[in-house]
C-alpha angles and dihedrals in degrees: 000000000000096000095059089044091054090045093052090048090052092049090050091052095041100058097052088047092053094046094048094048092052091047091048090053092045093049091047093051092048090050094049089048092053090053091046090053088058091069099027121115115244107272095034092106093109090052089051091050089051088051092056092047090051089050091049092060086083086077110087117238091238114126095239087059104031139344127204107037121244094322092066095063115097112201118182129180127195137174130215136182094028095310097310093110122051127192120196119187126190121189127182138153136237135187110229126220112270095253094045101043097088089049095046093048092046091059098038143028118284137192108201109306093343126091116222115230119200134184121180126181126188117188135173099230096178128040117236091250093055105110125195127007131301089257089057092055090047088058094049094051100028 
């Protein structure tokens, strides 16, 4: 009687830990990408997406962490306010443990048997008083 109870308790603790680890890595990668975009030249969006994908390799390719490999990650970048505000969004999927599947799908979006994980970071990368582009400032101080 004790062994099944302990195994159930471990399963109940394992799924949230896996989910939180994956979300933490996704959010960290999105934040770093937003800061990188502040100094990136125009047209470097693909390099920034590759940077995020490289950071997301810290998530194990185990179904309770992430499903679908590198091709499953959806990274989108958008600018607002003339490039002063950057939004980085990262979306991925995981397959929850059998006992936690119902609970995980109840608290988040799901697609069939998979749970959709999203991390979105919006940062103001340049203050309002900052005039010109990053390249202009490099010329002044270079």
